[in-house]
N, C-alpha and C positions, 0 to 999 in steps of 0.2 A: 663373965661380963655380964653387966646388968642389961636387962632387955630393952631398956630405953636409951642405952648408949648407941650412938650413931656409928657407922662405919668410917665417919670422917674424924672420930675422936682420936684415931691413930695417927692422922695427920698432924695432930698437935705435937706429936714426939718427933716429928720430922724437922730438920733444921733447913730453913729456906736461906737461900743466897749461897748455897754450897752444892756444887755439882756432883755427880756420882762417883767421882774420883776423890772427894773430899776437899776440893780446892774452892776458894771463895771467888765469886764473880759478881758483876754488877747485873742484877736481875732486870733493872730498868733500861740499861743500855742494850741489853739482849732483847728485852720486849720491844723497844723502839725498832730495832733492826728487823724483828720478826714482822712487825705490823707494816713497815714500809715494803719489805719484800713480797709478803702476801698481798698487800694492796695492789702492787703491780701486776701480780697474776690474776687477782680478782677483778682488775679493771678490764682486762681482756675478755672477760665473759660477755659483756653486753655493750662495748664500745662500738661495735659494728652496727648498732641499731640505726644510727642516723647516716651510716655510710653505705647502706644497702643499695639505695638508688644509684649512687656513684659507682659501686662495684658492678651493679647491672650494666651500666653504660661502659665502663672501662673494659670489663671481662666479656661483654656481650653475652649475658646470661639472664635467665627469668628470674622472677622473684623467689620461686621456690627453690632454684638452684643456689641463688645468693644466700638463702636462709640456711643452706648446708654449712655456712661458716660458723653459725650459732649452734646448729644441731649436732654437727660432727664434734665441736668442742665439748658439748655436753655428753656426747657418746664416749670420747676418750676419758673424760673426766670421770664419767660413772664407771668405767671399767678399772680405773686406777684406785679410786677411793677405797674399795673393799680391801685392797692389797695394802693400803698405808698402815694398817695396824700391824701387819707382819713386818714391814719396813721399820717402823718406830721401835719395835721391840727387839728387832734383830740388829740394827745397825747403829752406830754412834750418832747422836742427834746433829752435831756439827757437821759431819760428812754428808749427812743426808740432806741438810739444808743447802750445803755449798753445791752439791750434784744437782739439786732441783733447780737452784738459781741458774747453773750453767744450761740445763735443758730448757728453761724459759728463755734465756737469752738467744738460744740457738733457734727456738720457735719464732720469736719475734723477728730474728734476722731473715729467716726463711720467708715469711709473709712480707717483710719489707722489700726483699728483692724479687718477689714473684713476678714473672713475665705476665703480661695481660693475655697471652695465648696459652698459658699453662695453670688453669685454675687449680689443678691437682697440687701444684707447689704451694700455692696459698693455703690449701686445706691441710696439707702436711704440716706447715708452720703452725696452724691453728691447733692441731692434734698435739704437737710437742708443747705448746703453752698449756694446754689441758692436762697433759701428763704432770707437768710441774705444779699446776694448781691442785690436781687430784692428791698430790703428796703433802704439799705446804699448808692447805687449809685445814685438813684433819690434824696435821702434826702441830699446828699453832695451838689448837685448843688442849692437845695432850701435854705440850710444854708448859701452858699456863697453869694446868692443874698441878704440875710438879714443881712450878716455881714461886707460886703463891698460896697462902693458907686459905682455907674454905670461907673464913669470914670476909676475905677481899675478893672472892670469886665474882660476885655480882659487878662490883666496879671494874675489875680487871676485864671480865667478859665484855662489858659496856665498851671499853676501849677497843676489844676486838671486834665489836659491832661496827666501829668506824671502817674496819676492813671489809668484813663480810657484807655489810649492808651499804656503806658509802661507795665502795669500789664499783659494784654493778650498778648502783644508782647514778653515779656521776659519769659513768663510761659514755653514754650517748652525748652528753654536754661537751665532755673532753674531746671526743672525736669530731664533733661539729665545730668546735672552736679551732681546732688545728687544721681542719679541712677549709676553712672560710678564706683566710687570707695568708700571705707569706708572713713569718714571724722571724724576728731577729733575736737569736739567743748566744751570749758570749761572742757577739761578733759575727756569727755564722747566720746566714740567711736560710730558714727552714721553709720550703715550699708549702703552699696550702694544698695539701693531698692527703688521700687516706693513708699512704705510706708513712707520712710524718707521725701518725698516731701509734706507730710501733717504734720509731726511732727514739722519742722522748722516753718511754718507758725503758728502752734498751739501755739507755745512759744510767738511769737509776739502778736497774737491776745489776749492771756492771759495778757500780759503786758497792751496792750492797753484797755482792759476790766476794769482793776484795775484803770488805770489813768482816764478813763471816768468819774468816779464818783467824780473826783476832778477838772479836767479841762474842762469838757463838761458843756455847758450853754443852757437854753432854749432860743433859738433865733428865732424860727418860731412861729409867733402869733397863739395861739390856740382859738378855739371856739367851743362850745358844739354842734356839729353837729350829727344828728342821723344816724345811719347805716341803709341804705336802703338795706334789706335783699334780695329782689328780684334782685336788680342791683348787689349785691355780687354774688349770684347764677349764674346770667347770665354772669357775667365777668369771674368767675371761669370755668364754663362749656364752654363758648364760646372759650376763648383763650386757655384753657386746651385741649379741644377735637380737636380744629383746629390744635394746635402744635403737639398733639400726632399722628394725622394722618400724618403729615409731618415726625415725627420721625420713623415711620414704613416703609417709603419709601425705605430706604437702605436695610431692610431686605425682604420686600415683593414686592417691585417693584411698579411703578405708576399705573398698571392696577388692583391691588387687590382692589375689590370694599368694602368689608367688613371691612378692616383695614386700608384703605388709603382714597379712594374717599368718602365714606360714613361719616367717622368722620371729614374730611374737610368741606363737605357740611353742617353736623349738626353744626360745629363750626361757619361757616358763618351765618347761621340762628340765633344763640344765639348771636353772636356779633352784627348782625343788630338790634336784639331786644334790646340789651344793649344800643346801639347808640340812638335809637329812644326814649328809656325811658329816657335817660340822657338829652335829648333835651326838655322834657316835665316836668322835675323836678324843683322845685324852688330851691332846694339845691341838685344838682346832685352829685352822688357818684363820678364821675369823669367828670369835666367840659369840654367836647370836643368842647365847643363853642370857645375855643382857635383857632381851625382850621379855623375859619372864618377870622383870620389874615393871609393875603396871604404870608407876609414875614416869618412868623412862619411856616406855612404849607410847604412852597418851601424849607426852610432850612432843616426841618425835613425829608422830602423826599430824598433831596440830601445827608444828613447824612446817611439815611439808605443805600443808593447806595454806599457810601464810605465804610460803614460797610461790606456790602456783597462783594465789591471788595477787601477788605483786607482779609476777611475770605476765599476767592476764591483761594488763594495761601496759606495763613498762616496754614490752616488745613491740605493741602495736601503735603506741601513741606517736613515736617519731614518724612512722609511715602515714598515720592520719594527718599529721601537721604538714608533711611535705607534699602528699598527694592530694588533699582536699583544701587545706589552706595555702597551698604552693609556697611554702616557706622553704628556705635554704637550709642546709644541714646545720649551719651554725645558729641560725634563728630557732630552728626547732630544739637544738639542744640548749639554747639560753633560756627557753621557756621551762625546761625541765631542771635548770640549775637549783632555783630555790627549795625544790623538793629534795634534791640530793643533800643540799646543805642542811636541810631540816633533819634528815636522816642521820647525818653525822653529829648534829648538835643534840638530838634527843637520845640517841644510843646510849652514851655514858651516863646521862641522867636516869634512863630506864634501868641500867643496871645497878645504880645506887638505890632507886626505889624497890627493886627486887630484894635487896638485902634487908629492906625494912618491911615491906607488906607481901612478899611472896609474889608467885607467878600468876594465881588465879584472877585477881582484881585487874592486874595489868592486861592480861590477855583479853578478858571481857571488854575492858575499855578500849584497847587496841583494834580489836576486831569491829567494835561498833563504829569507832571513827573511820576505819577502813571501808566498811560497808556504805556508810552515810556518804562518804567522799567519792564513792564509786557510782551511785545512783545517778547524778546528773550526767555521767559520761554516756548513758544510754539516749540522751537527747542531744548530743553534740550535733552541730550542723556546719554549713559553709559559713555562717555569720557569727559563730560562737566567738566572742572576744578572746584574744590571746590571754589577756591577765586573767580571765575566768578559768581558763585551762590551767595556768600556772597555779592559782590559788587551790584548785581541787587537787591537783597533783601533790601539791606540798601538804595538803591535808591527808591524803592517802599515805605519804611517805612517813607523817608524823604517826599514824596507826601501825604501820609496818615496823617502825623503830620501837614502839611500846610493846611489840610482841617478840620480835626476833631474838635479842639477847637474853631477855628474861627466860624464855623458853629454852634456849641453849643452856643457860647456867642451871636451870632447873634439871634439865636432863642429865648434865654432868654431876651435879650435887647428889642425884639419886643413886649414884654408882659409888662403889669403893674405888679408891685411887688405882688399884691394880688392874680394874676393869675399865678405866677411861680410855685407854687406846682403842679397845674393841668398841666400846659405846660411841666414841667419837667417829669410827670408821662406818658404824651401822647408821648413826645419825645423819652423817654426810652422805652416805649412800642413798639413803631414803630422800634427802634433798635433791641429790644429783638426777635420781629417777624421776622425782617430781618435776624438776625443771626441764628435763628432756621430753618428758611426756606432754607437759603443757605447751611447750614451743611447738611440738609436732601438731598437737591438737589444735592450737590457735592458728598456725599456718595453713592447715588444710581446711579447717572450717571457714576461715575468712576467705581464703581464696575461692572456695567452692560457692560461697554465697555471693562473693562479687562477680564470679563468673556466671552463675545462674541469673543474676538481676542485671547483666549488661545488656544495653540495647542491641537490636540487630545490626550487623555490619553494614547492611545496605543503607541503614539511616545515616551513615557517616557522610555518604555522598548526597543524599536527597534533601536532608535537614540537619547540617552539622551542628547547629546550636541545641537542636533538641537532643542528638546524640550526646553531646558534651554534658548536658544536664542529667540525661539518663545514666551516664557512666559515673558522675558524682554521686548520684543516688545509690547506685549499686555498690560503690566503694563504701558509703556511709552504712548501708545496711551490713556489710561485712564487718566494719570496725565496731558497730553497735553489738553485733553477736559476740565478738570477741571481748568487748568490755562486760557483757552480760555473763559470760563465763567466769570472768574474774570476780564479779559480784557474788555469783553462786559459791565459789570457794570461800569468800569472806564470810557469807552467812553460815556455811557449814562449820567453818572455824569458830565463829562465835558461839554456836550452839555446843560444840565439842568442849569449849573452854570451861563450861558450867561443871564438868567433870573432873577438872583439876582440883588438887588439894587446896582447901581454902587458905591455910597458912603454911609457912615453911616448916614449922614444928610437926604438923600433921603430915606433910610430906615425908619428913625425916622418920617419924615413928612408923609410917606405911612401908617405907623401904626396909626397915629393920625387921619388922613383923614378916615381910616377903622373903627377904635375903637371909635372915637369921644373923648370927654372929659372923663378923668378917675377921 
């Protein structure tokens, strides 16, 4: 093989539109079904952002406890993602998707029926949703690589960006709208409640589950690999305990040894043991050798930074709007709607642009826009106009959209097709870890800053107006700190983008040199 031949040249010999059993199928029908199903699971990741104040009231819990609905989702998601590569290789695609949708439906149903005196039932539902998302999101990328040729990968990944980006982005708006008023759907009145935001996706998932038995095909090649039980235990304990330590930060602070520091250290030890074992196995549970590919590793790191920069504002902005601007859940969600739509509109265009100009220019431009759009957030106050918040949030999401899918497509294109399942699992694990860590970081830092800047309780009786003003100032300082952390991640991502390959051809040649003939 010529040294300049890419590992994807072999893909040219692959017949697309035919499953692994040699039967023809509709790629686009399957793609649409995958996008809709994965969108429903990704929607659950951030939909509780605008609902947290309501959950605090209904379940009679604190803000840090309510945030567990997000952090425990990310915890279960982070545990499942590394296992997804094994599942994708071991089990038929059709049945894996159908089972994931059933688990997703069960999770939504549990959250929907959770009694207000049983917070653990709600959390259990959230974890079932996360398990399904931990399978379907990585599996989507593996399927797309096996369903479409590399020359279409940017555009197809752009469509995937509508799921990966728009789902979490539109979640707060979606929840706020459903919670605002009663809604009539097909003659049925849906009450304005946080429960309704699980009911509507449940209907969608039920339809997708039924259709999956007819439209889904086995597109990912399977082989009878043996489950390495030790690797599974190390993976679950390592990522699980590590992320559990971070989820405790918001309630216990960073200095609590038994519930924060110790779990993080134990998690690191198990993860290190997991990594070492994978490097010595002939058939690793998760082939982390994909990180030997510099282009893949760099794009994965930058993608994690983009995720953290996005979450740095997205998780705290609804709380700022409701607590400082005294907006309803619906109004705070409505302010975020244009940004969510921007994400959905730009992602496919960014995918097409990636096919033409490569990832480096798009990443530099995207992070520049993201950073510039975040700076004004540091100066938000009680009188900041709502339309100003909407405009800046839309600008941030424009920058995020310019970064997310091009980076994902670049990471996948850097690998040979037979390594995409492990690459996707590794890439998604990095993003899940980044999300869980940044949510814990922001929750703890914001809560600590607010607590440290709150006026004395005695002032509430002696001078209520001064106490109210001091409380608002304390909250503003907390949110400004959160927004500043989001800006820091954007700046680091901008700097790291200059190390990406300048052109797609350069990235390809670099991959071949590092990976050799495939």
